[in-house]
Each structure stands twice: as structure tokens, then as C-alpha cells.
N, C-alpha and C positions, 0 to 999 in steps of 0.2 A: 333597688337598693332599699333596705329597711331603716338605714340611718345615714347620716351624712357621712361621706367618704373623705378621707385625707389622702390626697393624691400626690405622689412624690416624684421627682425626676431621677432617671437613671441612665447617665451618659455612657456608663460601660459597666462590665460585670462587678467590678469592686463597688461601685455607686450603687448598683442593683442591691447587692449584699447588705450594703448599709442601710437602705431603705426598708428593705424586709426586717433586718434586725431592731430597727427602731420604730416599727409600728405602722407603716403605711398600709392603706387599706387596697391600693392599687398603685401601679408606677406606670409611667410613661417613657418610652425609649424610641430610638430611631433605628433604622436599618443603614444600609451603606448607600442607599438612595432615597430621594424624595423626603428628606427630614430637613428641618429648619435649623439643625445646628451641625454644620459640616465641620466645625472645630472640635466637636466631641469625638471620642473613639467610636462611639456607637457599637452595632452588633452585626456580624456578618451571619450568614445562614446557620451555621452551626451553634454559634453563640446564642442566636435568637431562639433556637429550639432548647438550648440549655436554660436559657433564662425563663422562658414560659414555664418549663417543667419545674424548675426551682420555685418559682412564685406560686405556682397552683399547689405545689406541695405544702406551702405555708398558708394557703388560703387567699392568696393575693392575686387580684386581676392585673392583666398586661394590656396596656393600649399602645399600638404602634402608629407613629407619626408617618403620615402621608400627606403633609401639609404645605409643600412647596407648591408653587405655581408653574408647572412643568412646561418646556416649551416643545414644538411639534417634534422635535428629534428624540425626545425622552418617551413620548407617548407608547412606542412600540415596546418600551422595557416595562410598562407597568403591568400587563398580564402574568409574567412571570414573578414579579414582585407580589402581587396579589395572592397567587398561587402558594407561594413560599409562606406568606403570613397565615393563610388557612392552614397549611400543613403544619406549621408551628403551633397553631392553636391559641393565637392571640385573641383576646376578648372584645376588642374593638379596635378600628382604625380612625384616626384623627385625620380629617379631611378639609381641605380649604377650596379647592376647585371642583366646579360642578362637573366638568368632563370626568374627573377622578371618581367623583361621586357615582355618577352614572355607570362608570366601568365596574366598580366595586359591586354595584346592586346587581349588575348583570352577571358578572362572574363568580360572586360570592354571595349569593342572595340571603344567606343566613347570617352574614357578618353584621355585627352591630357598627354603626357609622356614627361619630362624634364630629359635629362641624366645629372646625377650629376657629379660635379667636380672629384668625387671619380673614375669616368670611366677613366680619364687620356686622355682627348681629346687634342690633340696638334697639329692635322693637318687637312686639308680640305677633305682628303680622308676618315677619321675615321667619321668626321662630316657627310659626304654625305652617307655613309653607314647606319648610324644610322637614318638619315632621311628618306632614302628608306625602312628601317624596320618600320617606323611609328613614329619616335620622332618628336616632335613639337620644342623642344629646347634643345640646348647643353650648358651646363655650363662648360666653358672652364678650363683646367688646369691652376693653378695659376702661373705656370713657364713660360707662354708665354709672348713675348714683344707685344707692340702695333702694331708694323710692322707685326708681325706673326698673330696677330688677324685680322688686315686688310686685309692680304691675304686670310684667312679662308673666311672672308665675301665675297671677290671678286669671290671665286671659289665654293660657296654654294648657293642654291635656295635662292631668297629673302625672301620667306615666312618661312625659317629656323630661328628661333630666337636664338641670341646669348646673353648669360648672363655671367657676370665676378663678382669677388668679388672686391668691390673698397674699403672696409673699415673693420678693425676688426683684430683679431688674426690670426696668420699664423702659419703654421706647418712647421717643419724642414724638413720632409720627402715630397716625391713627391706626390703632390695632396692629401695629407692627409694620403696615404697608408703606415702606420708605424707599427712595430711590437714591439717598444721598450717597451711600456706600457705591452704588452702580455708577454713578456720575463721577465720582473722584477717583476710583480705584477698579472700575470694571468687576466689582464684587457684589453680585446681585443679592440683597438682602432677602428677596422673595424666592430664592432658591437656596437659602441655607449659608449664604457666605458673607454675612454682614461684617464689615470691619470696625464697626462702631465709631464713624467719624464724628457722631454727635457727642462723643466724650472728649474731643479735642478742644484744645484752646484756640480761639480765633482772633485774629486782628485785621483791620481794614488795610489795604495797600492801594494807594493811589497810583494809577497807570504809568505817570512818568516819575514816580518816586518808589521804585521797586525795593529799595533798601530802607525805607522808612515806614514800617507797620505802625498803624495807629490803633489804640486800645478802642473797643467798640463802645465802652461806656467809660464813665468818668474815672474809674478806678485805674490808675497807671499800669497795673499788672495785667490788664486785660481781663477777658471773661469767658467762662465756659457756656455760652448763651444757649446750646442745645441740650446740656447735660442734665438727665433726670435723676431724682432721688430714687432709692429703692423703695419699692412697696412693703408695707407691714402691718397686717390686720389682726396681729395677735390679741391686741384689746377688744377686738370686736367679733369674736366666733358666734356670740348669741345673736347680735344683730344681723349677721349674715344668714344664719340658720333660720331666723324669723321671717326673713325677706324671701326666703324660699330656695337658697342655694342647696344643692344636693352633693356637689363635689367642690372640695377646697383644694386648689391647685397650687403647688409650690414651684416656682421657676427655678431652673438651675441645672440643665443637662450638663452644662460645660463647667460646672463648678466641682468643688473636690468632695471626696467621700466623707470628709469631717463636716462639710456644710450639710451635706445631705443628711447625715446622721443627726445633727443637733436640731436643725430646723424641723424635720420630720418629727423627731422627738417631742418638741416643744408644741408643735400643732396636734400630734396625737393626744399629749397630756391636756392641753387647753380643751380639745374635743371631748375627752373622758369626763373631764369635771364638768363641762356643760350638760353632756348626756345624763350624768348622774343625778342631777337635780336643776333642770332648765328654769324653773321659776325662781331659783335663788342663786344662779351663777354667779361667781365671783372669780376672776383670774388669779391664782396665787402668784405673788410678785417673783417667786424663783423661777416660773415658768417663763413669765415675760422676760426676765433677765437672760435667758437662755439665748433669744434671738440676737442679742448684743455680743455674743460670744464667738461669733462666726465673722469672717470677713465680710464687710457689707459697707455700702454707700449711706450717707444720711437717710433716715426711714421718713416716709409719710403714708398718707392713707388714700393716695390717688384721688380719684372723682367720686369715691363713695358717698362723700358727704358734702357734695357740691362741687363747685369750681376749686381746682387745686392751686390755690395761690402760692403754697409754698413747696410744690413739688419739682421745682427746678433748682438746681444748686450751682452757683456761678463761680465758686471759689476755686475748685479743682474737681477732678474726675477720679481721684484716687479713692481706694478703700480704707476703711478703718479696720484695724486688726488687733485684738488685745488679747488673744489666746492663741496657743499653738499646741499641736497634738505631740507628746513625747512618747506614747507607747499604746499598745493594744494588748488588752489581756488575752492570755491564752488559757490559763486554769487557775483555780485556787484551791490550794490543799495545805494541810499542816499549819494552818495559820498563816500563810504567806500568800501573796499574789504573784504570779509567774506571768511574764509578759515580754513582748517584744519592742524593741526601741524604734521610735520614729523620729525622735529628735533629741538633742543633747541636754541633760539636766544634772543637777548635783545632788549629793546628799546634803540634807537640810533645806532644800527647797520646798516650798510649799505646793503640792500637786492637788489636781481635782479629778475625781473618778466619776465619769458619767455612765451609767448602765441604762438600757431600754427601760423606760417606765418607771425611772426612779429619780429621786431628788438627787443632785450631785453630791458626793462626799468628798470634804476637803480635809487633807491631813498632811503632816510634815514626812516627807521622805527620808527614812533613816535605815540604818543596817542593810544597804543595798548589797546584793550578791549578783555576780555574773553567772553565765549558764552553767559553770562549773561549781558553783557554790562558794566562789572565793569571794571575799569582800571587796568592794570597789567604791571610791568616793564620787566618780563620775561616770554617768551612763552616756558614752560618747561614741560609740561605734555604730554604724548603721546596721539595723536590723539584729543587733545583739540581744540575746536572751538576758533578762534581768529579773529579779525579784525583790520583794520588800515585805515587812510583816504588816498583817492587818487582820483585826478581829472579825471583818465582814468578808463575805464571799459575793463573787460577780459573775455574770456569765460569760462565756466566750464572746470576743470582739467589743466588750466594754472598752471605752476610751479613758486614756489617761491624758490630761492637759496640763499646761502651766499659764499662769496669767502673767502678760507682758504688758505694762502700762495701763493707763486709763484713757477712756475717751473723754476729752476735756469738755464736750458740749453735753456730757451726760447721758441721760437715757430717753431723750425727747423723741417722739414721733409726731411730726407735723402733719 
């Protein structure tokens, strides 16, 4: 790569198109097996071929997740899966298991291999060994600081790419290697089936008093002792690039197309501002605001700046959501925006239009028409066509959203 990469999640074809429309340099996605997000729709064989063709037509790379830790009974299924990936034309496979690594090297020697964060790479010695074995990229453990990442960069070959997670949900366990879900629910997190019991609210129960749960800390309402905040490094694109990060990864294959669109757009815009003038980089406030307009937990910066004292959030495990999508633009003509409904709104509401690579446009919805050109006061039927006047034009798939409430804790990233 000649410049840092914005790497976006694609949990299904809709989210893939969102990532492509809103500026991803590359996407990562999963097939029907061997991916760490069983809860996402993912891609069957036909959909994978279509996804790669669509992405490549837009100049976007596709990385396929093969990052579970497969058991003996699954090994026989790997050759066909690898052959399918090669036939589809994916640009790289993301791998955590050394047996899988070896099989890909044998069956698809030209395939680029990216070592997953599940591998737990925390030093340059490990990175160099994997490079010597044939890895093209290492996805570093999330527990590393910027200083440690910079040291790995200084002590590894320049053509070894370094990827880190910069945004999204975090796991309380080391690099995602956790057994809690397997113990409690027989759902193996290391094979893509995590039920996220770290997000649950816990209390202590004494053996002889099963009906008297006790709070784990002094607060009488109990505590979410394992619940992590979401990561957000939108303020620190420059520091990550200077540390030697070559791929900026956004978590979220199980999240909505709206999330993928907005967060990808924010990091795309932040990266473009940085690349335009690295020596005088300053993040525009409107770009920073965008990451707060998706459903998210309280944000933090993880381990990048040392021990993450504020990365756990004990009050609840819920999401903050202050915006919702109400429409998607189909076309603009004759001084009107024509769109398809995604959520109810009313004449007189303030709406915001988010087009790829542009600052959001805020306006008051008025003179609403339905698909037959008849005046309406409410856009309230699922997928109904509607239009409104606007003196600006926007490309297809531009989002129309509406704000609902404020985050009472403001825009803090701890």
C-alpha cells in the first residue's frame, strides 16, 4: 500500500455496499464457516463472488476471515473453503490458527495472509517469525500502546503491513480469546459464537441463600464488572500513522449498514484531512461529531496511551443512540430530492443529509410529496417513495437521518 488504509466491516451485501459508498479502501467479511461473527448474515459462495467483483470494480480490496480456532472435525472442510476463496478472487485471508495458516500456504501459495488479532501478537519477535513464515500483515493485539506499536514497526521489515483496530466494540479478554461464553452457554467465542456474557449485570449469590443476590460493589443496583467501553481513535489518526500503522480497522460486521456508512465516512474524511497536510493536521469538529451519531457505548482510547483506567463501564451495557435513519436518496432532479423511507418523520422536522465525503447538510423538511407526487404531512409507510425540495444534489445511497435526544454525558472520549 502507498498510503494508510481505512478498513471497514461488511457483514452482508447491504453493509458491503455501505462501506464501498462511504470510502473504504478495503473491506473484511466472512463466509459461512470459519469466521468470528456467526451472528452476522455473512456471504455464501455466490454472494462472495459477487462481493469481490463489486469491490474490485470500485478499486476496493476484500479480506476474508478464516480466524476461528477450528476443531478436528472442521479441518476436512478447509480445503474446499480455501479453494472457493481463491476462485472468488479475495485479496487476503485473515488467519489465527497456525494449522490453517500452513494449509493456505500449501493450497494457495499466492494468497496473502493476514494474521488475526486472535493470534495475540504483542512484540516484534513474533511479528518477524510470522513474516518469515509468509504472513503479509499482522493485526496487532488490542492491548498494545502506541509506543509498543512504534517499536514493532522499527524492528520489522518495511513491507510487513501493520493493522490495528481503531473503532468499535472491545472484549474484556486478551485479544478476544475468551471462554466465558463457552462455560456459561456452550457457545464458543473462539469459533464465532460469543453471546457476550461480559455485557451482563452480575451479583454474588451465597450457596444457602439463592434468593438473596448481593451486589458485587457498594452500589445497591449492582455492577457490570466485565463490560468494556467502545474504542474510538478518531482524535488520533495522526499519532497512529506516525507510529507506523498501515491499516486502520473498524469493528462491526454485526452492526447496521448505517453504522458502517457513518463510521467509515468519518475515518475516511479524517484520513483524507491528515494525508492532505500531515504536518499541520487538525481534525475538523464536524468529523469528530459523526462517530457520536451512531449507536455506541461510551468511548475510550483503549490501551493506546497506557493503562486504560477508564475502559470499563459499570453502570450498564446499553447503547447510546441519538440519531436514526429515515430515508435513503434515490436521485435528485428538478430541485427535489427523491428518496425511499426507512423511518417515520413529519413535515417540519429537522433532517440531516449525509452524503459520502461531504459535511452533513441540515434542513427543515417541508413540501413533502409521496411517490405519486401528492402532498403528505407524514412519511410513515415502510419503504414508501417520497420527495422534498432542496437546492443541492446528492448521489444515490446518501442517508437522511433525524436526531432524537442528546447524549447527556456529552462528547467525551476517555
